[in-house]
C-alpha positions in Angstrom: 83.7 19.8 22.4 82.2 17.7 25.1 85.4 17.8 27.1 85.5 21.6 26.9 81.9 21.8 28.2 82.9 19.5 31.1 85.8 21.8 32.0 83.5 24.9 32.0 80.9 23.2 34.3 83.6 22.0 36.6 85.0 25.5 37.0 81.6 27.0 37.7 81.0 24.4 40.4 84.3 25.0 42.0 83.7 28.8 42.1 80.3 28.4 43.7 81.7 26.1 46.3 84.6 28.6 47.2 82.4 31.7 47.4 79.4 30.3 49.3 81.2 29.1 52.4 83.2 32.3 52.7 80.1 34.5 52.6 78.3 32.3 55.1 81.3 32.3 57.4 81.5 36.2 57.3 77.8 36.5 57.9 78.1 34.2 61.0 80.9 36.4 62.5 79.0 39.7 62.0 76.9 40.3 65.2 73.3 41.3 64.8 71.6 44.1 66.9 70.5 41.6 69.5 74.1 40.3 69.8 75.7 43.8 70.1 73.7 44.8 73.2 75.4 42.4 75.7 78.8 43.5 74.4 78.0 47.3 74.8 76.6 46.6 78.3 79.8 44.9 79.3 81.9 47.7 78.0 79.8 50.3 79.8 80.1 48.4 83.1 83.9 48.2 82.8 84.1 51.9 82.0 82.0 52.8 85.1 84.1 50.5 87.3 87.3 52.2 86.0 86.0 55.7 86.7 84.8 54.7 90.2 88.3 53.2 91.0 90.2 56.3 89.6 88.1 59.0 91.3 87.8 57.0 94.5 91.5 56.7 94.7 92.0 60.3 93.9 89.6 61.4 96.7 91.4 59.2 99.1 94.7 60.9 98.2 93.2 64.4 98.6 91.6 63.5 101.9 95.0 62.3 103.2 96.6 65.6 102.2 93.8 67.7 103.8 94.1 65.5 106.9 97.9 66.1 107.2 97.4 69.8 106.7 94.8 69.9 109.5 97.1 67.9 111.8 99.9 70.4 111.1 97.7 73.4 111.9 96.5 71.7 115.1 100.0 71.0 116.2 101.0 74.6 115.5 98.0 75.9 117.5 98.8 73.5 120.4 102.4 74.8 120.5 101.2 78.4 120.6 98.7 77.5 123.4 101.4 75.7 125.4 103.7 78.8 125.1 101.3 80.9 127.2 102.3 81.2 130.8 100.8 78.4 132.9 99.0 79.1 136.2 100.7 78.1 139.3 99.4 75.0 140.9 99.1 74.7 144.7 99.0 71.6 146.9 95.4 71.9 148.2 92.3 72.8 146.3 91.7 76.1 148.0 95.2 77.3 147.5 95.2 76.0 143.9 92.1 78.1 143.1 93.5 81.2 144.7 96.9 80.9 143.0 95.2 80.1 139.7 93.1 83.3 139.9 96.1 85.4 140.8 98.2 84.0 138.0 95.4 84.5 135.5 95.1 88.1 136.6 98.9 88.5 136.4 99.0 87.2 132.8 96.5 89.8 131.7 97.1 93.5 130.9 94.5 96.2 130.4 91.4 95.2 128.5 91.7 91.5 129.5 94.5 90.8 127.0 96.6 87.7 127.7 100.4 88.2 127.6 102.1 85.9 125.1 105.4 85.6 123.4 104.2 88.3 121.0 103.6 90.8 123.8 106.0 92.9 125.8 107.6 90.9 128.6 106.4 93.1 131.4 103.9 96.0 131.8 105.4 99.1 130.3 104.4 102.8 130.3 101.9 103.1 127.5 103.3 106.6 126.5 106.2 105.0 124.7 104.8 101.7 123.5 104.2 101.1 119.8 103.3 98.3 117.4 105.3 98.0 114.3 103.6 96.9 111.1 106.6 95.6 109.1 106.4 94.9 105.3 109.5 93.3 103.8 109.9 93.0 100.1 111.5 94.5 97.0 111.3 98.3 97.0 112.1 100.8 94.2 115.8 101.8 94.2 117.0 99.1 96.6 120.5 97.7 96.2 119.5 94.2 97.2 120.4 91.3 95.0 118.4 91.4 91.7 117.0 87.9 92.5 115.9 88.9 96.0 112.1 89.5 96.0 111.9 89.3 92.2 108.6 87.4 92.4 106.9 90.3 94.2 106.3 88.2 97.3 106.4 90.0 100.7 106.8 89.1 104.4 104.5 90.9 106.7 104.7 90.8 110.5 104.0 92.9 113.6 106.2 93.6 116.6 105.4 95.3 119.9 108.2 97.6 121.2 108.8 100.2 123.9 111.2 103.1 124.0 112.2 103.6 127.6 112.8 107.3 128.4 114.6 109.0 131.2 112.1 109.7 134.0 111.1 113.4 134.2 110.1 113.1 137.9 112.6 112.6 140.6 112.5 109.6 142.8 112.4 109.6 146.6 116.2 109.7 146.6 116.2 112.8 144.4 117.6 111.0 141.3 116.1 110.4 137.9 115.6 107.0 136.3 117.9 106.5 133.3 117.1 103.7 130.8 119.7 100.9 130.3 122.2 101.8 127.6 122.4 99.7 124.4 125.3 97.4 123.7 128.4 98.8 122.0 127.7 96.9 118.8 124.2 98.3 118.4 125.4 101.8 119.4 128.2 101.7 116.7 125.7 100.5 114.1 123.2 103.3 114.9 125.9 106.0 114.8 126.8 104.8 111.2 123.3 105.4 110.0 123.6 109.2 110.8 124.8 110.8 107.5 124.8 114.5 108.6 127.8 115.6 110.6 126.1 118.6 112.0 123.3 116.5 113.6 123.3 115.9 117.3 122.6 112.4 118.6 121.0 111.5 121.9 122.4 108.7 124.1 121.6 105.2 122.6 119.3 103.4 125.0 118.3 99.8 125.1 115.0 99.1 123.3 112.4 96.7 124.8 110.5 94.4 122.5 108.4 91.3 122.5 110.4 88.1 122.4 109.0 87.2 118.9 107.6 89.0 115.9 104.2 87.8 114.9 104.1 86.3 111.3 101.3 84.8 109.3 98.5 85.6 111.7 100.3 84.1 114.7 101.1 80.7 113.0 104.7 81.6 112.6 107.3 83.7 114.4 110.7 85.4 114.2 112.9 85.6 117.3 114.1 89.0 118.5 117.5 89.1 120.2 118.2 92.7 121.1 117.6 96.3 120.2 118.5 100.0 120.8 117.3 103.5 119.8 118.4 107.1 119.7 117.1 110.5 118.4 118.9 112.4 115.7 118.2 116.1 115.7 119.6 119.3 114.1 120.8 122.1 116.3 119.8 124.7 113.7 116.1 123.8 113.3 113.1 123.2 115.4 112.5 119.7 116.9 109.3 119.0 115.0 110.9 119.6 111.7 114.3 118.0 112.0 114.3 115.1 114.5 114.5 111.4 113.4 113.9 108.4 115.6 116.5 105.8 114.7 116.4 102.3 116.2 118.0 98.9 115.5 116.5 95.4 116.1 118.7 92.3 116.1 116.7 89.4 114.6 117.2 85.7 113.8 115.7 86.1 110.4 113.2 84.2 108.3 112.6 83.1 104.6 109.6 82.9 102.3 110.6 81.7 98.9 112.8 84.4 97.3 112.3 86.9 100.1 114.6 86.7 103.1 114.9 88.7 106.3 118.7 88.2 106.9 119.9 87.2 110.3 121.4 90.3 112.1 120.5 93.9 112.6 117.7 95.7 110.9 117.7 99.6 111.0 114.6 101.7 111.2 114.1 105.4 110.7 111.0 107.5 111.3 110.3 111.3 111.8 109.9 112.2 115.5 107.9 115.2 116.7 109.0 115.1 120.4 106.8 114.7 123.5 103.1 115.7 123.7 101.9 116.4 127.3 98.5 115.3 128.2 96.8 116.1 131.5 95.0 113.4 133.5 91.3 113.4 134.2 91.7 113.6 138.0 90.0 117.0 138.2 91.2 120.2 139.8 94.0 120.6 137.2 96.4 118.4 139.1 99.7 118.5 137.1 100.9 115.4 138.7 98.5 113.4 136.6 99.9 114.7 133.3 101.7 112.3 130.9 104.1 112.9 128.1 103.6 110.7 125.0 106.0 110.2 122.1 104.8 111.7 118.9 105.9 109.6 115.8 104.9 110.1 112.2 102.0 108.0 110.9 103.7 107.7 107.5 105.8 104.8 106.3 109.4 104.6 107.4 112.2 102.7 105.8 113.9 99.5 106.9 117.5 99.0 105.9 120.2 96.3 106.3 124.0 96.6 106.2 125.6 94.4 103.5 128.9 94.5 101.5 128.8 95.6 97.9 130.2 97.7 95.0 127.3 100.1 94.4 129.3 103.1 95.8 132.2 102.6 93.5 134.4 100.4 95.8 133.8 97.4 98.0 132.4 98.6 101.3 129.5 98.2 103.7 126.3 99.5 102.1 122.9 100.4 103.5 120.3 98.6 101.4 116.5 99.1 101.6 114.8 95.9 102.9 111.2 97.2 103.3 108.9 99.7 105.0 107.0 99.9 108.2 104.5 101.9 110.2 104.4 102.6 113.9 101.0 102.8 115.7 100.5 103.5 119.5 100.1 100.1 121.1 96.8 100.8 122.8 95.3 101.9 119.5 96.7 98.9 117.7 95.4 96.5 120.2 91.9 97.9 120.0 92.0 97.6 116.2 93.7 94.2 115.9 92.0 92.5 118.9 95.3 90.9 120.0 
């Protein structure tokens, strides 16, 4: 009995000795409120340092991208500025000033507009000068590749052109001034655009244009190579109801994502209402001051391109719609666009 009692007491003492140190040890490891505050403060400081590092690095990257974009635009503007005609420099100061003034005057047309690569190369008769507002993109019914312009993106540009016409007044030698004929390739291409056999076609003359088309507000360009134009009319109807101005412009081409202006010849067509005679304001009814201006439709015309395809039933050259355009008299367009 005594031995059994000793065993029970020994077991109780062993259990107390095992439980008490464990509880004390756990209580020592559990931080109190006063001990938690330094740890939370350290975690908050580390989180703030991490955020400052991340956002600071991100701002540095964005700043570098903006800086590179600004440098690119400045370089583009510098290239456009350098493309303008430079004034002639003279050896002495007096001659330099005089030549500079003369050159500055020579590089300006009416209304103090500076001639640039987007302007006609030389002063032309304003009666046949126009500005084309070209809008290239997918049109309803076009035969262009289904992937071409599928995104809905468009390329817009302007181009200054002139249609030289035979002079109506004789020169001192008694002859009239005839415009330069277009090349054989452009002439053949324009003749193919005429679909009515009974129509009559005027001679195909060389078209004058600015060296470059103006894209993206002047920050981009498209080189113009050559051009020509003619007038298609019907012999059985009046001029105002049946004439069509057809012209061709040979371009280098450009691309904007899935919209492409292909390199080669673009064909334009627009209703033509003949010549409108205007008398000058010289007084006394002097007919020598009258001018004849070309009358074009102010509606949209079509732009087409020649490509090979099967849409007609066999593999042949097709006329595919590339976009639309409007023609506005150049003086009116300059007053509106300010360039």
